[in-house]
N, C-alpha and C positions, 0 to 999 in steps of 0.2 A: 426453436421450440422449447417451451418450458420443461424443466426437469419434472418428470412424472414418476412417482414411486408408488408401488402397489402395496403400501404398508397401511395399517389402520390409521385413520386420520382423527385427530382430536377435533371436536366441534370448535370452530373459531369463536373467540370471545366477541360479544356484541354483534354477532352475525346471525341473521335470521335464516332459518332453513324452511324452504317452501316445498312441501311434498308434491310430487308429480302425480296427477290423477289420470292423465291420458297423454297422447301425443299424436302428431301427424308426422310421417316420414315418407319421403319419396325422392325419386331421381329427377334431375333436370338434364335430360340427355344431351341437349345441344351445347351445354356448358360443362358436361361431365362432373356435375355436382350432386351431392346428396343434401337434401334440405330436411331440417328437423324443427318442429314447432311444438314445444311443450305446453300442456295445459296444467296449471298448478293451483294449489290451494293457497290462498293468500291470508286467510284468517281462520282461527280455531272454530270448529263447528261448521265450516262451510262444506256443503255437500259436494261430492265429486261432479255431479251434473251441472253445478254452477261454477266450476273451476274457471279461473282466468285463462285466457288464451294469449300466449306470448307471441312475439314476432317470429318470423322464420329465421333460422340460422343455417348458413350454408357451409359445407366442408367439402374438400376434395375427396376423391376416392381413397387416397392414402390416409388422410385424416380420419375418415369413417372407419377404415380398417384398424387404425390405432385406437380409436374410441372403443370399438368392439373388443379388442384385446384388453384394454384397461377395465372395461366393465366385467369381462370374464374373470380377470385377475381379482377384482374386488369381490366378486361372488365367491370365488374359491376361498378367499380369506374369511369371509363371513360364514361359510359352511364348514369350517374346520371344527 
């Protein structure tokens, strides 16, 4: 697993950031997976209701728990 630090991140140079406008999340019980499909803004001025819909990404239960903790840690940093 990659090293994940909960420290403020610098914006990567030459890297685009695509704001998430919405998402779909759900379980696939027969495979014990959590799926996530982000809807993202791909160009400035694009309304949220016209967001691009990405492919589904699957993660194990353990990965989903780790993602939850990483998101919570990032929120704590931002709310300081």
